[in-house]
BATOR-948301 format. One record per residue (C-alpha): x, y, z; chain. Coordinates in nm, 3 decimals, padded with zeros to 5 digits. Each point is the difference from the previous one (the first is absolute). Layout:
N
<tike <X Y Z> "A"> ...
END
This chain:
212
<tike <-00.413 02.941 03.007> "A"> <tike <-00.114 -00.050 -00.361> "A"> <tike <-00.258 00.249 -00.098> "A"> <tike <-00.319 -00.103 -00.189> "A"> <tike <00.130 00.195 -00.316> "A"> <tike <00.333 -00.185 00.024> "A"> <tike <-00.175 -00.335 00.045> "A"> <tike <-00.183 00.065 -00.322> "A"> <tike <00.313 00.095 -00.197> "A"> <tike <00.177 -00.306 00.139> "A"> <tike <-00.287 -00.228 -00.102> "A"> <tike <00.003 00.137 -00.356> "A"> <tike <00.386 -00.037 -00.018> "A"> <tike <-00.026 -00.367 00.114> "A"> <tike <-00.271 -00.092 -00.245> "A"> <tike <00.181 00.194 -00.280> "A"> <tike <00.314 -00.189 00.076> "A"> <tike <-00.188 -00.338 -00.024> "A"> <tike <-00.158 00.102 -00.318> "A"> <tike <00.336 00.105 -00.147> "A"> <tike <00.123 -00.341 00.062> "A"> <tike <-00.299 -00.137 -00.186> "A"> <tike <00.058 00.221 -00.295> "A"> <tike <00.363 -00.095 -00.043> "A"> <tike <-00.059 -00.372 00.055> "A"> <tike <00.039 -00.217 -00.308> "A"> <tike <-00.143 -00.334 00.122> "A"> <tike <-00.345 -00.078 -00.174> "A"> <tike <-00.283 -00.148 00.209> "A"> <tike <-00.008 -00.372 -00.011> "A"> <tike <-00.378 -00.032 -00.014> "A"> <tike <-00.236 00.158 -00.255> "A"> <tike <-00.323 -00.087 00.177> "A"> <tike <-00.133 00.228 00.271> "A"> <tike <-00.004 -00.279 00.259> "A"> <tike <00.375 -00.068 -00.077> "A"> <tike <00.084 00.352 00.107> "A"> <tike <-00.142 -00.040 00.342> "A"> <tike <00.187 -00.092 00.313> "A"> <tike <-00.158 -00.101 00.345> "A"> <tike <00.175 00.035 00.337> "A"> <tike <-00.064 -00.031 00.356> "A"> <tike <00.224 00.167 00.249> "A"> <tike <00.046 -00.046 00.365> "A"> <tike <00.156 00.241 00.246> "A"> <tike <00.079 -00.031 00.364> "A"> <tike <00.154 00.220 00.267> "A"> <tike <00.054 -00.086 00.360> "A"> <tike <00.107 00.200 00.318> "A"> <tike <-00.175 00.314 00.147> "A"> <tike <-00.209 -00.008 -00.321> "A"> <tike <-00.130 -00.332 -00.128> "A"> <tike <-00.129 00.025 -00.363> "A"> <tike <-00.123 -00.280 -00.205> "A"> <tike <-00.092 00.048 -00.373> "A"> <tike <-00.150 -00.204 -00.284> "A"> <tike <-00.041 00.180 -00.325> "A"> <tike <-00.111 -00.161 -00.339> "A"> <tike <00.072 00.202 -00.317> "A"> <tike <-00.025 -00.023 -00.378> "A"> <tike <00.238 00.156 -00.246> "A"> <tike <00.012 00.066 -00.382> "A"> <tike <00.314 -00.024 -00.204> "A"> <tike <00.025 00.321 -00.198> "A"> <tike <00.317 -00.158 -00.142> "A"> <tike <00.204 -00.304 00.123> "A"> <tike <00.189 00.186 00.269> "A"> <tike <-00.259 00.274 00.088> "A"> <tike <-00.314 -00.086 00.200> "A"> <tike <-00.274 00.209 00.155> "A"> <tike <-00.282 -00.112 00.216> "A"> <tike <-00.219 00.027 00.300> "A"> <tike <-00.093 -00.203 00.313> "A"> <tike <-00.178 -00.016 00.334> "A"> <tike <00.144 -00.032 00.339> "A"> <tike <-00.107 -00.125 00.348> "A"> <tike <00.216 00.085 00.296> "A"> <tike <-00.031 -00.081 00.372> "A"> <tike <00.191 00.241 00.217> "A"> <tike <00.081 00.001 00.372> "A"> <tike <00.193 00.284 00.167> "A"> <tike <00.104 -00.094 00.357> "A"> <tike <-00.070 00.258 00.267> "A"> <tike <-00.104 00.268 -00.251> "A"> <tike <-00.250 00.176 00.216> "A"> <tike <00.047 00.123 00.368> "A"> <tike <-00.274 00.115 00.234> "A"> <tike <00.135 00.321 00.149> "A"> <tike <-00.211 -00.034 00.321> "A"> <tike <00.135 -00.343 00.110> "A"> <tike <00.295 -00.073 -00.233> "A"> <tike <-00.167 -00.316 -00.134> "A"> <tike <00.138 -00.111 -00.350> "A"> <tike <-00.212 -00.138 -00.286> "A"> <tike <00.082 -00.166 -00.330> "A"> <tike <-00.133 00.133 -00.333> "A"> <tike <-00.138 -00.293 -00.206> "A"> <tike <-00.143 00.069 -00.348> "A"> <tike <-00.102 -00.181 -00.309> "A"> <tike <00.091 00.191 -00.312> "A"> <tike <-00.122 -00.033 -00.364> "A"> <tike <00.127 00.180 -00.298> "A"> <tike <00.110 00.011 -00.361> "A"> <tike <00.324 00.059 -00.189> "A"> <tike <00.109 00.096 -00.359> "A"> <tike <00.352 -00.098 -00.093> "A"> <tike <00.256 00.008 -00.284> "A"> <tike <00.295 -00.248 -00.037> "A"> <tike <00.307 -00.038 -00.216> "A"> <tike <00.164 -00.338 -00.027> "A"> <tike <00.367 -00.013 -00.116> "A"> <tike <-00.025 -00.351 -00.141> "A"> <tike <00.278 -00.029 -00.257> "A"> <tike <00.146 00.346 00.048> "A"> <tike <00.327 -00.148 00.135> "A"> <tike <00.226 -00.287 -00.083> "A"> <tike <-00.180 -00.335 00.001> "A"> <tike <00.141 -00.123 00.327> "A"> <tike <-00.046 00.331 00.181> "A"> <tike <-00.229 -00.008 00.307> "A"> <tike <-00.099 00.358 -00.105> "A"> <tike <-00.231 -00.153 -00.258> "A"> <tike <-00.234 -00.092 00.293> "A"> <tike <-00.029 00.353 00.125> "A"> <tike <-00.306 00.218 -00.053> "A"> <tike <-00.095 00.362 00.093> "A"> <tike <-00.331 00.083 00.166> "A"> <tike <-00.199 00.316 00.067> "A"> <tike <-00.365 00.010 00.140> "A"> <tike <-00.263 00.221 00.129> "A"> <tike <-00.186 -00.155 00.307> "A"> <tike <-00.339 00.113 00.144> "A"> <tike <-00.092 -00.138 00.344> "A"> <tike <-00.290 00.032 00.240> "A"> <tike <-00.076 -00.126 00.344> "A"> <tike <-00.233 00.079 00.290> "A"> <tike <00.141 00.055 00.354> "A"> <tike <-00.176 00.014 00.343> "A"> <tike <00.147 00.334 00.085> "A"> <tike <-00.062 00.341 -00.162> "A"> <tike <00.221 00.309 00.015> "A"> <tike <-00.137 00.234 00.278> "A"> <tike <00.192 00.282 00.156> "A"> <tike <-00.185 -00.064 00.321> "A"> <tike <00.051 -00.374 -00.007> "A"> <tike <00.153 -00.190 00.299> "A"> <tike <00.212 -00.226 -00.224> "A"> <tike <00.313 00.079 -00.200> "A"> <tike <00.180 -00.200 -00.252> "A"> <tike <00.380 -00.065 -00.021> "A"> <tike <00.025 00.320 -00.201> "A"> <tike <-00.179 00.213 00.261> "A"> <tike <-00.324 00.046 -00.187> "A"> <tike <-00.300 00.015 00.224> "A"> <tike <-00.294 -00.247 -00.044> "A"> <tike <-00.337 -00.087 00.139> "A"> <tike <-00.182 -00.327 -00.055> "A"> <tike <-00.217 -00.020 -00.313> "A"> <tike <00.023 -00.130 -00.356> "A"> <tike <00.214 00.187 -00.257> "A"> <tike <00.094 -00.100 -00.358> "A"> <tike <00.366 00.068 -00.100> "A"> <tike <00.088 00.030 -00.360> "A"> <tike <00.376 -00.037 -00.096> "A"> <tike <00.159 00.042 -00.336> "A"> <tike <00.340 -00.147 -00.061> "A"> <tike <00.259 00.034 -00.270> "A"> <tike <00.243 -00.301 00.001> "A"> <tike <00.302 -00.046 -00.205> "A"> <tike <00.272 -00.281 -00.005> "A"> <tike <00.136 -00.310 -00.168> "A"> <tike <-00.046 -00.367 00.007> "A"> <tike <00.143 -00.339 -00.100> "A"> <tike <-00.201 -00.255 -00.202> "A"> <tike <00.083 -00.372 -00.023> "A"> <tike <-00.182 -00.244 -00.233> "A"> <tike <-00.132 -00.310 00.163> "A"> <tike <-00.193 -00.149 -00.298> "A"> <tike <-00.143 00.071 -00.336> "A"> <tike <-00.104 00.364 00.022> "A"> <tike <-00.026 -00.019 00.375> "A"> <tike <00.244 00.190 00.232> "A"> <tike <00.087 00.108 00.357> "A"> <tike <00.108 00.354 00.087> "A"> <tike <00.121 00.202 00.290> "A"> <tike <-00.061 00.379 -00.001> "A"> <tike <00.166 00.276 00.197> "A"> <tike <-00.183 00.331 00.012> "A"> <tike <00.022 00.337 00.167> "A"> <tike <-00.319 00.212 00.072> "A"> <tike <00.070 00.361 -00.097> "A"> <tike <-00.328 00.106 00.167> "A"> <tike <00.041 -00.165 00.342> "A"> <tike <-00.212 00.185 00.266> "A"> <tike <-00.105 -00.070 00.356> "A"> <tike <-00.297 -00.176 -00.139> "A"> <tike <00.191 -00.229 -00.228> "A"> <tike <-00.071 -00.351 00.139> "A"> <tike <00.348 -00.129 -00.068> "A"> <tike <00.363 00.140 00.010> "A"> <tike <00.282 00.022 -00.254> "A"> <tike <00.137 -00.207 -00.154> "A"> <tike <-00.271 -00.210 -00.151> "A"> <tike <00.072 -00.363 -00.091> "A"> <tike <-00.247 -00.216 -00.204> "A"> <tike <00.027 -00.349 -00.125> "A"> <tike <-00.192 -00.103 -00.305> "A"> <tike <-00.118 -00.292 -00.198> "A"> <tike <-00.123 00.065 -00.360> "A"> <tike <-00.082 -00.145 -00.344> "A"> <tike <00.043 00.151 -00.342> "A"> <tike <00.375 00.093 -00.049> "A"> 
END
């Protein structure tokens, strides 16, 4: 299990690594106006199975340099966990269905022309982000409750707000589809996955964007 101190250290190391890529990069930014340094992207994420998760997340980024981008975004997620709760009195099973809202802050490093001109590695980018999610559920933790979840935690009926921070790292592939427009696929791993996290590793997102 990763301790909170180690998580903070890892977070700093990841951001420091991305910043070091930026410092050593030699490519100047193409645009000189502020608006030319912005990128816009919408990502979609889906997961099916015992957990059904659907996500749509718009974001905006700023090009510190041509390969290095920082930014922020919002997210909406629908999550259904099949047979998540059980009534210990009669054995009945209940799904958990929640609507999740949140925000995220991210940093990316694009390799662009770091490799030979024909290399597919030029399409790769690194990604690190902090995510803050919140949702309300119709059960609240109660040691005397008559419901238990799949982790054995007791609940009773009643509203409870759950806050979930996440630290995600990974890499993606970008493909240009027009002038400054692109599609991407991103593979992430949440280093702070908990019982309350509404999805499970690995995380896959598909994005459409403008500005690169």
